[in-house]
C-alpha positions, 0 to 999 in steps of 0.5 A: 496534470502530469505526475511522477512516481519512484519505481523500482531502483529509483526509475522515474515513472511518468503519467497523467492524473485526471479528475478529482483526487477525492474520487475513487481511484483507477490506475491504468497500465498500457500494454507493452510496446505502447504508451499511456496514449492508448488509454487517453480517451478511455481515461477521459470517459472514466473520469466522467463517470466520477473516477480519479484516474492515474494513466501511467507510462511503464518503464522504458515507454513514453515519458517514463525513464528508460534505464541505462542498464536495460533492466526490463525483467518481469521482476523490474516491471512488477516491482515498479507497480508495487512501488507505485501503489505504495506511494498512492493514498488510495487502493485503486482498481487497476486496469491493465491491457495485454501482457501487462495484466500478467505483470500486475498479477505477479506484482500483487500475488503476495499481498494484493489486498494491501495494495489494490482494491481490484484488478481488471485485465483487458484482452490479456495476451501471452506475448506482445508485438514490438511493432505497435508503437515506436516510443519504447525501448527496443531492448524490452523485446529481448529482455522480457519473457512473461511466459514463466510467470504466466505459467506459474500464475495460471496454476494457482490463483487461489487466495488472491485476496481481491476481485480479478476480472477479465474483459475480452471483447464483450465477454466478462470473466469474474472468476480468478481461478479461470484467469488462464481461460481469458488468455488471448492470442496476440495478433500479428499487427496488434489492434489497428487503433488501441486508443479507440479499442480501449475507449469502446470497453468503457461501458463494460469497465464501468460496470466491473468497477461499480461491482468491485467498489461496491464489494469494497464497502465494509459492513460489520455486525456484532459477531461478524468477521474481525478482519472487516472490523480491523479494516474499518478501524484502519480508516482512522488515520493515526500517528505511530508511537513506540512505548518503552519501559524498563523490565524487571531485569533492568533491560529496556523494552519497547513495542510499536503502538498506534493506539495512543490517545490523550485522555485528560489535561487536568490531571495530564493523562494519556493512554496506550493499549497493549494486547494481552498475549503480547511478548512481555505484556505483564512487564508494561502493566506492572511497570511504575513508569513508561514512555511514549515516543512519537515517531517522525516521518523518517522513522518508518524502520523504527516502527517496523523494528519495534513491532518484531518479536526479538529479545534485544530491540535497543542494541542498534538504535540511538536512545537515552534514559529519560528523567523518569527512568524510561528509555527515550528514542532519540530524534523522535518527533516527541516523547511523554514520560509517564508514571502508571496511573491505572490499568484496565482490562478491555477484551483482548487488550490492557489499557494503560493510563499514564500521568505525564511527568515530562514531555518534549517535542521537536516542532520542525519534524513531520509525523509518521502517519498510518492509514489503511495499512500503509505509512503516509506523510503530510501533504501541504498542497 
């Protein structure tokens, strides 16, 4: 099935989705001056091992958009990858070929663990041959110089956050700190048949993928790493709310929370959690009234806005005072106005239980969903 994604600055990226969407995801990225056709046989073989494969054309290659402005900097390619990954419902294992491996390393350097499960570089090279495939924008050769990024990445690969492996011929290097050791020299003519060459890599790729996906499995025992526990909690998809109240000084206050739960219908109770050392936590626990605003799919910016530490969070948003005296964010999916029923201490959080006095929702809107560290949307396919 053909698929498309929005890349950097709206450039359309085209590719193929092969296999069952519920299987572990693999993202294939071809070398520069090639197209996704180079990965086609390998993609089919990986699907037969139980993977869901996305095989993409880079910008200026194959069926992806060739930008009129000729924007082919290393940042453009790297930002394309970040945009694509942000639109995926899984953190895939990324498999790259040639120079594209360095573009992927550049894209993932800051927050790899939020975007991908692992990275495999197949035959990484320091330059590319523009005569390999005719179906690419020839301006790329003049505008893209990966060497500065390669030099910077080679100096410091510490703390990358995900497994990085290199496959060169039959040699496998799993140490990210030695990425530069896997750097090959580009040949004069490129591989005679890159499609067959990549297909021959499938057994080694399958072995590497198995190892990465085993490492991605999370196990937690009491007293263990809280980061692991947090990742596991992130596997439970939630909506996003903004909890609002009026501070003793009379100013409106609010914070973003996905720890919102219905407790009882008779009486009508809900609960939210606030971390004890949060800014103004005591204002919420001592308040007689508060509101829970359920965000809709177009309010991602509000979620981020109310998660920041700043004094006045209401100066540049649309809001009103509700019937019960709490701030109500306009155009939300819905809201619950509550009076505080009771407050419990639980570990490093306070649990605030509220009795619902007024509630309203707008049924034509879609919810803002949060899953494994990313905002999501509903899919009605």
